BAFI-3210 file (N, C-alpha, C; in Angstrom, 3 decimals, decimal comma, padded with zeros to 6 digits):
// residues 75
n [1|2|3|4|5|6|7|8|9|10|11|12|13|14|15|16|17|18|19|20|21|22|23|24|25|26|27|28|29|30|31|32|33|34|35|36|37|38|39|40|41|42|43|44|45|46|47|48|49|50|51|52|53|54|55|56|57|58|59|60|61|62|63|64|65|66|67|68|69|70|71|72|73|74|75]
n.u [-029,065|-029,665|-027,108|-025,948|-027,463|-026,804|-024,067|-024,104|-025,376|-023,436|-021,203|-021,984|-022,067|-019,292|-018,207|-019,372|-018,141|-015,506|-015,596|-016,893|-016,069|-014,088|-015,136|-013,728|-013,861|-013,591|-010,960|-008,332|-006,450|-003,477|-001,773|001,313|001,581|003,028|004,825|005,037|007,528|007,073|006,828|007,868|006,752|008,803|009,112|009,938|010,727|013,189|014,395|015,228|017,131|017,517|020,627|022,669|025,704|028,621|030,697|033,753|037,145|037,934|040,079|042,357|044,632|046,253|045,432|043,515|040,080|037,528|034,466|031,283|028,896|026,185|023,119|022,731|021,371|020,915|020,901]
n.v [046,620|044,406|043,730|042,829|040,521|039,011|038,689|037,145|034,847|033,897|033,628|031,853|029,004|028,640|029,174|027,114|024,830|025,176|025,234|022,909|019,609|017,284|014,160|010,839|009,250|010,934|011,394|011,203|008,629|008,235|006,080|005,263|004,583|001,825|000,947|-002,108|-004,082|-005,477|-008,876|-011,312|-014,449|-017,206|-020,012|-023,386|-025,001|-025,963|-024,328|-025,537|-025,116|-025,855|-025,807|-025,103|-026,619|-026,076|-028,071|-029,435|-029,931|-032,449|-032,734|-034,991|-036,652|-038,231|-038,150|-036,434|-035,822|-035,527|-033,916|-033,945|-031,309|-030,614|-030,663|-029,388|-029,582|-026,855|-024,785]
n.w [012,908|011,326|010,544|012,896|013,437|011,183|011,626|013,969|013,031|011,266|012,972|014,986|014,205|013,760|016,268|017,725|016,658|017,456|020,252|021,161|022,298|020,464|019,165|019,729|017,527|015,438|015,061|012,843|011,686|010,186|008,177|006,769|003,319|002,016|-000,708|-002,084|-003,661|-006,900|-007,305|-009,434|-010,143|-010,497|-012,496|-011,643|-013,623|-015,880|-018,698|-021,759|-024,652|-028,081|-029,545|-032,281|-032,916|-034,550|-036,785|-035,444|-034,263|-032,006|-029,357|-027,846|-025,581|-027,253|-029,926|-032,521|-033,318|-035,722|-035,207|-036,414|-037,255|-035,004|-033,022|-029,703|-026,421|-024,383|-021,457]
ca.u [-029,657|-029,483|-025,687|-025,705|-028,081|-025,994|-022,800|-024,394|-025,658|-022,165|-020,257|-022,481|-021,531|-017,841|-017,949|-019,783|-017,140|-014,261|-015,777|-017,344|-014,971|-014,156|-015,224|-012,537|-014,009|-013,256|-009,512|-007,905|-005,181|-002,869|-000,688|002,013|001,373|004,321|004,723|005,810|008,015|006,349|007,628|007,433|006,961|009,599|008,798|011,104|011,038|014,352|014,151|016,362|017,028|018,396|021,627|023,491|027,145|029,278|031,713|034,995|038,074|037,996|041,458|042,635|046,075|047,011|045,009|042,384|038,987|036,567|033,086|030,427|027,956|025,034|022,373|022,877|020,410|021,583|019,990]
ca.v [045,436|043,284|043,342|042,060|039,200|038,307|038,316|036,054|033,651|033,406|033,307|030,802|027,668|028,623|029,099|025,790|023,841|025,345|025,020|021,556|018,631|016,385|012,753|010,048|008,664|011,935|011,456|010,528|007,926|008,050|005,101|005,451|003,547|001,272|000,284|-003,337|-004,377|-006,537|-010,094|-012,176|-015,840|-017,933|-021,433|-024,207|-025,779|-025,471|-024,162|-025,998|-024,724|-026,579|-024,901|-025,742|-026,553|-026,352|-029,123|-028,993|-030,982|-032,836|-033,091|-035,799|-036,707|-038,947|-037,868|-035,526|-036,478|-034,555|-034,106|-033,202|-030,376|-031,273|-029,862|-029,706|-028,931|-026,014|-023,921]
ca.w [013,498|010,393|010,565|014,117|013,242|010,188|012,261|014,897|012,220|010,719|014,029|015,864|013,843|013,943|017,695|018,197|016,250|018,199|021,681|021,482|022,213|019,309|019,557|019,397|016,194|014,434|014,866|011,623|011,851|008,872|008,107|005,494|002,311|001,616|-002,004|-002,101|-005,006|-007,612|-007,381|-010,522|-009,772|-011,474|-012,480|-011,337|-014,818|-016,599|-020,127|-022,557|-026,057|-028,995|-030,098|-033,309|-032,696|-035,834|-036,749|-034,827|-033,917|-030,597|-029,053|-026,667|-025,334|-028,278|-031,293|-032,671|-034,013|-036,267|-034,757|-037,328|-036,629|-034,377|-032,046|-028,290|-025,530|-023,399|-020,700]
c.u [-029,467|-028,028|-025,379|-026,279|-027,263|-024,667|-023,003|-024,648|-024,362|-021,244|-020,693|-021,980|-020,018|-017,477|-018,292|-018,737|-015,849|-014,420|-016,172|-016,170|-015,184|-014,278|-013,993|-012,625|-013,645|-011,753|-009,127|-006,535|-004,630|-001,719|000,012|001,761|002,744|004,116|005,632|006,309|007,245|007,271|007,042|007,764|007,725|009,284|010,081|011,513|012,223|014,034|015,395|016,107|017,961|019,315|022,464|024,958|027,802|030,316|033,029|035,883|038,030|039,413|041,519|044,154|046,853|046,624|043,896|041,338|038,006|035,160|032,203|029,451|026,714|024,316|022,665|021,793|021,175|020,539|020,046]
c.v [044,203|042,803|042,493|040,654|038,384|037,846|037,169|034,762|033,056|032,913|032,129|029,403|027,564|028,485|027,703|024,732|023,977|025,013|023,590|020,578|017,683|014,941|011,979|009,465|009,657|012,039|010,623|009,920|007,663|007,066|005,272|004,266|003,101|000,530|-000,937|-003,601|-005,538|-007,731|-010,977|-013,609|-016,552|-019,413|-022,230|-025,042|-025,157|-025,420|-024,591|-025,634|-025,583|-025,579|-025,682|-025,525|-026,962|-027,462|-028,592|-030,212|-031,215|-033,326|-033,958|-035,843|-037,289|-038,598|-036,815|-036,205|-035,396|-034,906|-033,286|-032,275|-031,100|-030,279|-030,330|-028,981|-028,150|-025,172|-022,511]
c.w [012,618|010,384|011,784|013,980|012,251|010,796|013,232|014,128|011,666|011,840|014,887|015,457|014,032|015,411|018,235|017,830|017,045|019,677|022,041|021,386|021,031|019,802|019,075|018,000|015,102|014,205|013,651|011,871|010,452|008,991|006,771|004,559|001,823|000,306|-001,990|-003,520|-005,617|-007,771|-008,466|-010,135|-010,878|-011,357|-012,236|-012,550|-015,549|-018,083|-020,863|-024,014|-026,884|-029,665|-031,103|-032,993|-034,012|-035,670|-036,209|-034,540|-032,409|-030,325|-027,803|-026,498|-026,516|-029,700|-031,301|-033,547|-034,472|-035,784|-035,687|-036,559|-036,107|-033,459|-030,641|-027,520|-024,461|-022,685|-021,196]
res [m|n|r|i|i|a|a|v|i|i|a|l|p|l|m|a|t|t|l|l|p|r|p|a|s|a|e|i|i|r|r|p|i|v|a|h|p|v|v|v|a|q|s|s|r|r|v|e|r|r|v|w|v|a|g|h|w|d|y|s|n|h|h|r|r|w|v|p|g|h|y|e|y|r|r]
***
């Protein structure tokens, strides 16, 4: 007798969950998670660096001229 009561106690909740209709709110909607690439904002300001240019000869059509070393601003 105790076995029958124990079996009914265990089987009753399982039977109720399978026979009762599921409400619409219980439906789980899964949407895929899309990983967006990380975008680094670039500033529109141009970075200029001072670069040392060693002394050199400047050539033209008729002659050459010595240019002493100096700094130039370059990107």
